[in-house]
N, C-alpha and C positions, 0 to 999 in steps of 0.2 A: 858561159860565163855572166851572161847577160841577166839569164834565168832565179841563179844564186844569187844575186846582188839583193833582189828586193828582202829574201828569206833572211838572209847577213843583217840587213837594215833592219829587220820586224824584231828578230833576236835579241840584237844592240838594243834596242828601246825597249822588250820584255825584260831584259838581263838588269837596265838602269833602274826600270819601275821594282824590280826584286828586290835590289841594292837600294835604293831608295827605304822602299817599304821595311830593310831590316833594319838600316839604321833609324828611321823611325824609332822602331819596338823596341833596338838597343836606348835608346835616347830615354824613352819613356819608362825604361825598368829601371834605369838608373838613379831618375828623378823621384821614381818610386822610394826606390831603396835610399837614395838619399831624404828624403820626405820623412820615410818611415825611421831609419837613424837617428833625423835631430829633432823625431818627436820622441824616440825612446831618447834620446841626450836628457831633452827639459824634463820629458815626464820622470825620471827618476828622480831628480831633487826633491820635484812636486811633491811625488810618495813621500821620499823621508820628512819634506817636511810636514806631510799629512799624518806621518809617524811617530815625529815626534811632537808634533804639539799636544799630544796625547800626555807626555811627560816633559814640564814645562821645564828649562833651564832658570835654576838660581845663582847670579852668579854677584859674587859680596868682591866688592872694590879692594882691595890694595892699598895700605898703607905708602904716603910718599915713596917711592922707588920699587915698593913690593909688588911684584904678582895678584892678581885675580884670583879668585880661589871658587871654584865650581861647587856650589853647594847641594845636598842631595834636594828630589821635589818636593819630597815631603818635609822639609823647611818651613816656618810659619813663623811671622814677622812679630816681635814684642814689644810691646810700648814702652818707650825710653822712663829711665828713672826719674823720678821727681820729689822735691826736698817737701818736708811740711810746708815750708812756707810759699811755696807754689798753690799748696791745695785751700792754705787762707788767705791768700792772695783773693783767690779767681771766688770763691766763698766769700770774703771780703768787699768784692768790688762787685759781685751780685745785689748785694743792699745796697751799695753804694749808687749802682745805675738806677734800681728800681724808685731809687727819694726822686731820683731826675725826670724819670717818664712821667711820677706825679706829677711833680709840679706842671712840666709841660700840661697834662693834660688838663689843667685849670686854664690854660691857655684861650681856648678858643671860647669858654661864658665870661673872661675876666677882663678883657681888650679885645680893641679892634685894630691893633695897630699892625698892618701888614707883614712889617720887617720885620716883629715880635711875633707872630704868626711862623713867617717863612722859618727863622731860624729853631723858632719852638719843634715844627715838624719833622725839621733833620735829627734833631737831637731825640727825637722821641724814636726815630725811624731805626736810627743808627745803634740806640744804645738797649732798645729792644731785640734786634739780633743779635747785639754781642751777649746780654745776658743768654738769648738760647746757646750762645758757643758756649758758653762757660758752662753752662747745666748741660750740657753733653759731653764736655773735657770731663766733669766731674763722675758722672754715672759712668763711663767706660773706665774708668779707675777706680769701679765699686767706691766713693769719697758722697759723704752726703750736701746736695748744695746749701745745707744751712750749717752757720758755722755756732760751734757746738761754746759755750758757756759754763763754767766753772760751775758746780753747780745749779747749773741751771740750761738743759740738752735744749731745749726750744724757747728761747725767751717773747718767741712771739704769743705761743699758742699760752705761755703762762698767762699773760697781760701785764709783765713787767716791763717798765721803760725798757729800752734796745739799747744796746751800746752804740756809740756812732760810730762811722770811718772817719779817717778826718774829712774834713771840709761839711760834711751835713750838717746841713739843718734842724736846729733844736725844734724842739716841738712849738715852742712860738715862734719863731721864725715861720715854722709853716703855718701855722694857725692865724695868723699877719697876714700871708701871702694870701692864702684863701678871703680872708675878710675885707682886700681891698679891690678895686678896681680903679680900670682906665690908667691917666699915668704914673698913679701912684702904685699899681701893679706891676706895672713894665719897669720901675724904679728898683722894686719889691726883687722881682725875677733877675734882673739883670743884676745885681747885685750876689744876690744869691746864688744863680747860677756859675758866677765868676767863682764864689767861694768854694762851690761847691766842683767845681773843675779843679782848680788851687790844690782840693786834696785829693784827686784821683793822681795829680802828680804824684804829690809824696808817696802815695803808698805805689806807686811805680818807682819812683828813688828807692826805697824801704826794700824792693822786692830785688831790685839790681845788687843793692848793698847789699845784701844778706848772701855769703860764702853759700857755694853749690844752687842757690836759687835762681830762676830764670835761665835754667840751659834747656831746658826741654823749648823743641823749636815753635811749636805752637804758642806758648806761652809769650816767649820774648818775640815775635810777629805781632800777638794782640797785643801785649804789653807797650810794646815799641809804637805800635799805631795810634793805640789809643793817646800817649804820653803826645804826637806829634797833632793828631786830632783835637786834643783840647786846647793845647799852647794856641791855634792857629781861633778856636771859636772864643776863646779869653778876648783875644786881640780884636774882634768882631763886635763881640759886646763892648768890650771897653772906649768901643770909637760909638756906638749905641748911645753909650751914658752919654758920652761928650757933647752929645747934639741937646742944647738948650734951648729951650724947656720942651721935654721927654713930652709930644702930645701923639695923642691918637691920630694914626692914619686912617683915613678913611678911605 
């Protein structure tokens, strides 16, 4: 019995090692299977997404209380309808803004007033950007940038006097502005630009008062922003005029 005991103990140790190794192998296989299953689970949607990416889904929101609709991938966006008043507003505002930019171009050589220079730079930058926006809007819709006049397709090219939009300075006013210097220029510029801005407000009001006009989101946002901006600038210019006497600020 004594000789069999060490053998039995050795057998039990070896058997425990084999069982432990078998258990480890089973656990390892189970982990590998779990990882493989998880990889397959997560990779399937990814592959599905990659497949779906080739065919984009176009969803059209439904009216209030109505479900959305899935449209075919070939669906293309179309520009919203615009009225003739929208087109004429943009064409007229390009002409209007162009004169404002022309007025601000005189500032650097006609006055040293720092406040006026700062205001002029802001007006020039914003209205130049807006001109580009309006030109793009018209071009995207196949509309001419210039406003056609009855009997005169392009008055600027014909050398005839151009019809003025509301608030625009007359040729005589522009000539007086070009000939002025210093404080006189400051006064003429401020009074002229206030007149100019008020004219733009009239144009915006006329647009929104026209049935069916101003419904295009781009025009609505642009006209609303122009109205707010120019009202604020009018207040600034009125405040500058109230500073008596209006002297150059060097």
